[in-house]
C-alpha positions in Angstrom: 7.4 -2.6 -44.0 5.5 -4.4 -41.4 8.7 -5.2 -39.3 9.9 -2.1 -39.6 6.5 -0.6 -38.2 6.9 -3.2 -35.6 10.4 -2.2 -34.8 9.4 1.5 -34.4 6.6 0.7 -31.7 8.5 -1.4 -29.8 10.9 1.6 -29.7 7.6 3.8 -28.8 6.0 1.2 -26.0 10.0 1.3 -24.7 10.0 5.2 -24.8 7.0 5.5 -23.2 7.4 2.7 -20.4 10.3 4.0 -19.1 9.7 8.2 -19.7 7.6 8.1 -16.6 8.9 5.5 -14.8 7.3 6.7 -10.7 6.5 4.9 -7.6 5.1 6.2 -4.2 5.9 4.0 -1.5 2.7 3.8 0.9 2.7 1.6 4.3 -0.4 0.5 5.9 -1.3 -0.6 10.0 1.3 1.5 11.4 3.1 1.6 14.1 3.6 -2.7 14.5 4.4 -2.0 18.2 4.6 -5.8 18.9 7.4 -6.4 16.1 9.1 -2.8 17.0 9.0 -4.7 20.8 10.2 -7.2 20.0 12.9 -6.4 17.5 15.4 -3.7 18.7 14.7 -0.4 17.3 16.8 -0.2 14.3 15.8 -3.0 12.5 12.1 -2.4 12.0 11.1 -1.0 8.8 10.6 2.7 9.4 14.0 2.6 10.3 15.7 0.9 7.5 13.4 3.3 5.3 14.1 6.4 6.8 18.1 5.7 6.3 17.7 5.0 2.6 15.9 8.4 1.9 13.2 7.7 -0.1 9.9 9.3 0.8 7.0 7.1 2.5 3.6 7.6 3.5 2.6 5.6 6.9 -1.3 5.1 7.5 -1.5 4.7 11.1 -4.1 2.5 12.9 -4.1 4.5 16.5 -5.1 1.2 18.5 -1.6 -0.1 17.7 -0.4 2.3 20.1 -2.4 0.2 23.1 -0.3 -2.8 22.0 1.8 -2.5 25.1 1.7 -1.0 28.4 4.3 2.2 27.3 1.6 4.3 25.5 3.9 7.3 26.2 7.0 5.4 24.3 4.6 4.6 21.5 3.7 8.0 21.0 7.2 8.8 21.0 8.0 6.5 18.2 5.2 7.9 16.2 6.6 11.4 16.8 10.1 10.3 15.6 8.6 9.3 12.5 6.0 12.1 11.6 9.8 14.3 12.7 11.9 12.8 9.5 11.7 14.6 6.6 10.8 10.9 4.4 7.8 10.4 6.3 4.5 11.5 6.2 1.3 10.0 8.0 -2.0 9.3 7.0 -5.2 8.4 8.8 -6.1 4.6 8.4 -9.1 4.7 11.1 -8.9 3.9 14.6 -9.2 -0.3 14.9 -9.4 -1.0 10.9 -12.9 -1.5 10.8 -14.8 -2.8 7.7 -16.8 0.4 6.8 -19.6 -1.4 4.2 -19.9 -3.6 7.9 -19.6 -0.7 10.2 -21.7 1.7 7.7 -21.3 5.1 8.1 -22.6 6.9 11.7 -19.8 4.4 13.4 -17.2 4.7 10.7 -17.3 8.5 11.6 -16.0 8.0 15.1 -13.1 5.7 13.8 -12.0 8.3 11.5 -11.8 11.1 14.0 -10.5 8.7 17.2 -7.8 7.7 14.5 -6.4 11.5 14.2 -6.5 11.8 18.1 -2.2 11.4 18.8 -1.6 12.1 15.0 -3.2 15.3 13.9 -1.2 17.2 16.4 2.2 15.4 16.1 1.9 16.6 12.7 1.0 19.9 12.7 3.7 19.9 15.5 6.1 18.9 13.2 4.7 21.7 10.0 3.4 18.9 8.2 -0.2 17.9 7.0 -2.6 15.0 7.8 -4.4 14.9 4.8 -4.5 11.6 3.6 -7.3 9.1 4.8 -6.7 5.2 3.7 -9.6 3.1 4.2 -9.0 -0.2 6.0 -9.4 -3.2 2.9 -9.7 0.0 0.9 -13.8 -0.9 1.0 -14.9 2.3 0.2 -18.8 1.0 0.6 -21.2 -1.8 -0.4 -22.8 0.0 -3.1 -23.0 4.2 -4.8 -25.0 5.5 -1.9 -22.0 4.4 1.3 -19.5 5.4 -1.2 -21.0 9.3 -1.6 -22.0 9.1 2.5 -18.5 8.1 3.1 -16.9 10.5 0.6 -19.1 13.3 1.5 -17.9 12.9 5.3 -14.4 12.9 4.4 -14.3 15.7 2.6 -16.0 17.5 5.7 -13.3 16.2 7.5 -10.6 17.8 5.1 -9.1 14.4 3.8 -8.7 13.0 0.5 -9.0 9.6 0.0 -5.7 7.6 -0.8 -5.5 5.4 -3.3 -3.0 2.3 -4.6 -2.2 1.1 -8.0 0.0 -2.0 -6.9 -0.5 -4.6 -4.3 1.1 -8.2 -3.5 -0.3 -9.6 -1.1 2.7 -8.8 1.5 0.1 -9.8 4.6 0.1 -13.2 3.3 3.6 -13.9 2.2 4.1 -12.6 5.8 1.8 -14.9 7.9 4.0 -17.8 5.9 7.2 -16.0 6.7 6.6 -15.5 10.4 5.6 -18.9 10.8 8.4 -20.4 9.6 10.6 -18.0 11.3 8.2 -19.1 14.6 9.2 -22.6 14.2 12.5 -22.3 13.2 12.8 -23.1 9.8 14.9 -20.5 8.5 15.6 -21.5 4.8 12.2 -21.8 3.9 11.3 -18.4 5.7 13.8 -16.9 3.6 12.7 -18.7 0.2 9.4 -17.0 1.0 11.3 -13.6 1.6 12.9 -14.0 -2.0 9.6 -15.0 -3.2 7.8 -12.0 -2.3 10.5 -9.8 -3.7 10.4 -11.6 -7.1 6.2 -11.9 -7.4 6.0 -8.4 -6.5 8.6 -7.5 -9.5 6.1 -9.3 -11.4 3.5 -7.3 -10.3 5.2 -4.0 -11.0 5.8 -5.4 -14.5 2.0 -6.5 -14.9 0.6 -3.1 -13.1 3.1 -1.1 -15.7 1.6 -3.0 -18.7 -2.0 -2.5 -18.0 -1.3 1.2 -17.5 0.3 1.2 -20.5 -2.4 -0.8 -22.3 -5.4 1.1 -21.0 -4.1 4.7 -20.7 -1.1 5.0 -23.4 1.7 5.6 -21.1 2.7 4.3 -16.8 1.1 6.4 -15.0 2.9 7.3 -11.5 2.1 3.9 -9.6 1.4 4.3 -5.6 2.2 0.6 -4.2 0.6 -0.6 -0.9 2.3 -2.7 1.7 2.1 -3.2 5.3 4.4 -2.5 8.9 5.5 -6.6 9.0 8.6 -8.4 9.6 8.6 -9.7 5.8 8.9 -5.8 4.9 11.2 -5.0 7.7 13.5 -7.9 6.6 13.0 -7.4 2.3 11.3 -4.1 1.2 15.1 -2.3 1.4 15.8 -5.2 -1.1 12.6 -4.8 -3.4 13.1 -1.2 -3.3 17.2 -2.0 -5.0 15.4 -4.0 -7.5 13.0 -1.5 -8.5 15.5 1.6 -8.6 17.8 -1.0 -10.7 14.7 -1.0 -13.2 14.5 2.7 -13.5 11.5 3.4 -11.0 11.8 6.9 -9.2 10.6 6.8 -6.0 8.6 9.8 -5.0 5.8 11.0 -2.4 2.3 10.6 -2.2 1.8 14.5 -3.3 3.7 13.6 -6.7 2.3 11.1 -7.1 -1.4 12.1 -7.1 -0.6 15.2 -9.2 -0.8 12.7 -12.2 -4.1 13.6 -13.8 -5.8 10.2 -14.2 -6.3 10.6 -10.2 -8.8 12.6 -11.0 -10.6 10.3 -13.1 -14.2 9.3 -11.5 -14.5 5.8 -10.2 -16.6 3.4 -11.9 -16.8 0.6 -9.2 -18.9 0.3 -6.3 -18.2 -2.7 -4.2 -16.8 -3.1 -1.0 -14.0 -5.2 -2.5 -10.5 -3.4 -2.2 -9.1 -3.3 -5.8 -6.6 -1.3 -7.5 -7.9 2.3 -9.0 -6.5 0.8 -12.4 -9.4 -1.3 -11.9 -12.0 1.1 -10.3 -11.1 3.1 -13.3 -12.5 0.8 -16.3 -15.9 1.0 -17.4 -17.0 -2.4 -17.1 -17.0 -5.5 -14.4 -16.1 -7.6 -17.8 -13.2 -5.2 -18.4 -12.0 -6.0 -14.8 -12.7 -9.4 -14.5 -10.8 -10.0 -17.9 -7.6 -8.2 -16.6 -7.5 -9.4 -13.1 -7.8 -13.1 -14.6 -4.3 -12.2 -16.4 -2.9 -11.6 -13.0 0.6 -12.8 -12.1 -0.2 -16.4 -10.2 -0.4 -16.4 -6.1 -1.6 -20.1 -6.0 1.6 -21.7 -4.5 1.6 -19.2 -1.9 -2.9 -19.5 -1.5 -1.7 -23.4 -1.6 1.1 -22.8 1.5 -0.7 -20.4 3.4 -3.7 -22.7 3.4 -1.9 -25.8 4.6 0.2 -24.1 7.2 -2.6 -21.5 9.0 -5.9 -22.4 7.5 -6.1 -25.8 7.7 -2.7 -27.0 9.4 
């Protein structure tokens, strides 16, 4: 009898795991003007994703538009993305300032300045600019700062864009670019494949965490960045996710999951997953964080090559 009950339980869990298996792809720190300048345009991340015809939300730092002397061309690039049926744009602040450090008065300027070009372009293309993602996902160092921020964003008619899954792609990318710069291409390929495999582990971990804590797999939101490793390997990652029955949806649809209406219980500056923010205690968060897939090998390589070369 016990074996039968266990089998039924496993079948039920499996059904729950695959009944709602959706993810929204969100990309921060766009546009990576330097990357697009150094590569052919069609080799950049956004062009590849557009060709895959999946919904993507880009979070724009408008300061990046000034990284080259051709501001007009960079704005045209931003407009090209905004015109795409598969791409939506969000505000990621002007210069990627950390909110808990600059505090509310300075951050108001960051928000408003960060939409100077993006808002007119989105409206021109009959789209909305309604999502704001905090740099570093830093919502403030305490509850007072968080309330000040949320009140201001509400006044500006912005919704905070959450995320549930990320896999330190920025660190993978730093090591990846190091190897490419030093013409160690085989090692760069190893890091690229490691990024894909480790991210798949994170998806499995957070799907299981969602199932354990909420009884179902919620609409996940993946956070990554407009960088070289994603330009080369994110399409491969998305292909593997599709083979695992992940359905790609827009951020609007992902947020229809009622769990995103839940009140957060985390009032520190660190940019942790919303699946952790919803937990009732720091002890519970710490417990699950310790069981995340390990990045020890990556961290050791990063420190050896970049931090203490």
